[in-house]
N, C-alpha and C positions, 0 to 999 in steps of 0.2 A: 638633337640636337639642343637647340634650349629648354624644351620639359627637360632632358637630361643632368641639361647644367643648372636649371632649377631645385630642383629634387635632390641634388648631393647637396647646392648651398643649405637648401634646409633638415637636411642631413646632419650639416654640419652644424650648424646653428643648434639646431636640438641635443645634438650631440655636447655641447659646449655648453650648454643651458642644463641639462641632467648633470654634469661632472662638477659647477659653480653649487646644486643643488647641493650634492653629495658632500662640496669641503663646505658647505655653510657654517655645520653644528663642529666642525674641527676647527672653524676660525672664531668663532662668535666669543669663546675667553679671553683670548692673547686683545682683538678688535672692542673686546666688550669692559677689559681693565685699559686699554689704551688708551679710551675717551676717559673715561671718568677720570683717571690718567690726570689728562686734561680742561672736563667741563671742572671738575672738586674746585682745582684754585682759584679757579675764571672766577665761578659764580660767587666762591666770598670774598674775594676782589671785591669785586660787583656789589655786593650787600655791603661788607665795610664803608665804601664808600661816600652809600648814602646812611653812614652812622654816626655819631656824636659819639669816637672811642677813645676814648684816654688814657695811658693803663699811668699817670698821673694823676689825673683826677677822676674814679670808678662812678662818682656821684651826679656827672658830666656825658651822662648815655641816651640815648634815643634816635628816634628820626630825624635826618640833619634834611631832610630833601633835598641840592643841589648847593646845600652852603659849602661842602668840601669842595665841592668846582668851582665854585665863584670866588673863593678867599682864594686858589691857585690858581685863577685864571688873570684876578687882581691884583698877580704881589707878583711885584717884579724879579723876586728870585728864577720862578719860570722863564719867562720871557732871557731871560740869563741865562740858565740856565739849559734851554731849547739854539741858542748861541753856539754853546757851549759845544753843544754835542756834533749839531751841525760842520763846525767847524771843524771838531776832535777827523769827524768822518769824511769828510772833505776831504784834509787835512794829510792824510796816512793812502785815504785810496789811492791819490796823485803822485804817492812818492812811492808806493808800494807797486802800484801795477805798469810807474815812470820805470820804474829801478828795476820792477821783474821782467819788464822784457828786456831790459839793454843786460842785464843780466845775464837771462835764458840764451839768446844773439851766444853774451862770449863765451859760456863754459857748453854752450852749444860746439863750439870752435877745438879740436882734438891740437894738446899740449898736454907738452910731461905731466901727471901727476892729476891728470883730469878727475881721476873718481875719489882720488883725497880729498879734494878742493870740494864737487859737490856735495862730501859729507859734511864736510866743513859748514856749507854755504846756509845748507838747506839745519843744522843741530839746533840754529836759536829756537826752531817750529814749534821744538820737542821739551825748550826751557818752562816750565809752571809760570803765572803771571804774576807774581807773590814773587818768585824769587829771583826776577826779569829786573823786576823791580826795585829790589835790594842793594844787587849784585848793581845795578845802574846808578842807585842812587848813593851808596856808598864806595866803590869801589870806582866808577866810571868818572861821575859830578860831583866827591864833594868837592864844597869850595879851596879844600884847607890840603886834604890826604888824597885825593881823588887825578886819575891816569891826567884825563885834560890838564888839571889846575896845576897835573908838575910839568905839562910838555909846554900849555904855554907860559910859565915861566922860568922854562928851556929856553926860549924862544926871546925873551925880555918884553911878552906880554902880564897884563895884571886877571888873575885867577877868575873867573866867571860862578859865582853865584848861584848857580841854574834852575834852580824853585824857587827862589824872589825875585832874583828878575829876567826869565824867561822862566813862565811856569809852566803854559799850554804849549811852548816848544818844548819844553823838557818830556811831555806826555807823551804830544807825537813821537817827537822819535823814539823812547823808550818801545809806545805800543805800534811801531812801522822797523821798529826792528823783530820784533817777535813776526810780524806777517807777515814779513817783503819775503821771508824764504816761504814759504805758502806758496803768494802768487810766480816768487821764482820757481816750484813744484808741475805745476798746475801750467804754466809758459811755459817750459821746454821740452812739458811730454808733449803739448800741442806742436812743440819746432821740428820735432824728432817725427812727426806723420805726415813732413812737409813734402813733395815730389822734390824729388835733387836734379829730378830732368827739367825739371823748370827751372830753375834758381842757372842752371847751365848752358841751357837755352839762350836767357836774356844774360849769361857776364860773356858767352862767343857773341851777340848780338852790341858789344858792348857798353850793356850798361855795367854802372860805379855800386863801390857795394854800398852810398845812404841813396838814390833811385831804387837799387831789390829790396833796402829797406820800407822803404815807407809806400813801393806797389806793389811789391811780393808777398816781403815777410807780414806785417801787421793789415794785411789786410786778411790772408792765415789765422794771425790769430786771433781774428772780431770773435768768434763763438767761446774762444778759452778764456780771453778778455771779459765778458759776459761775463758768464763764471764768475771768476774770478771777485769780479764787483758786487755780485749777488753776494753770493760767500762770505766774504768781508764783512759786505754791509751789514748785514744780521747780527754774526755777533760783535761791531764794533759799535752797535747802537745801543749794548752794556760791561761797556768799559768800565768798570769799579773798582778791580785792585792797585791796581798802574797806580787810578788815583789814592785811593785811602795808602797806601803806602809811601808815597813820596811826599806832594802835596795834602793834604785831607780834604780837597774844593778847594786851599786858598794858592796863594793870597785873597781871603776876602773869600768873593766867589767868581775868581779866575778860572777856576778848576773843575768847576761844577759841572755836569752834566747829568741830564736824566736820570741815568740811574740811583748819579750817588745822591741827587737833591732827598728820592723816596727811601732811602737810606737814611739822611741825613733826620727828615721826617719820623720815619720810624723806631730806628734804633737810637737818636740823641732830643728828638721833642718828644717820642712816645707815645705820635699822633696818629691810632693809624689809621683813622675812617681818612685824615691830610694824605698819607702815604698811600693809602688804596686809591684815593682819586688818581694822585701821585699817579701810580703802576698805569690803570684804565686808559689816562693819557700818551704814558708811554706806548701800548698796545695795541692802540689806534693812530699812534708815527712810526708804527715798526710793519704793521701791515699795511699804512699806507702805500710807504717804500717799494718792502716784498711785491705786493703788487704791479706796483711800477718795474719792478725788476723784473717780474714772471714774464710780465709783457713787454717788453725789450729783447727778453733771450730768446722768448720765442719767437719773433718776428723774425730776429736775429738765423732761429734754424730752420726755420723755413724758408728759407734765400736761398 
């Protein structure tokens, strides 16, 4: 039996290797194109990060060594941008994961018009970032004509100049509005796969709704929450359109994140070398965060 089993296993492995060899020529062009699509911009960014390359002064060129990195690391704007990036990331994650979990529990309950309500609550995710930022800036948060200002005046309060008084909070609100439907969609899908018999058994044993939420619902959503955090983190590290349309990184550098700092260096100061160095730093930060999140989610999947 052991010899027969070993022979069958060897035959199966050999067949898999044979199929892999036969399909390799078919996959090679697409894999090679994808590899070039990723590696060429990365190599060019690395190359320019070690060069003196300013579009305003073409005579100032040549190998710069680590000067671009040294200038960036000693520039307070970089550390302010890193702090703003982490504040924006953490705030949006707290709002979207927390709000998405509560909304998923709510929309998982039967009520009249639930289908229409689900479509409406998910629709902001499909609005383009530029459109969403313009809508919030000119329609909702305008200090004179905005809907929020009108409501505040209606109840006897003074309107708020959101992007001057609360710039980072305003950007967090806009980005959270965009990404909350994504978290809701993932968490609601995971919630619908929960074993209802377990909930019924807990209810028959006298468990209250709050107890069931913390000891049954949240543990069930742990993997889905990990996926939401990983996916949102990858995109939130590069938030740009919302900042450009609403605050342009200001007042001062109050809302300048790492992506917007690279934009300032490249397209406003025309410093391609410094912008490339900032891009490399952004890549390193994104890979560190991604590696940490992938390991965390992998541990959750093994449980």
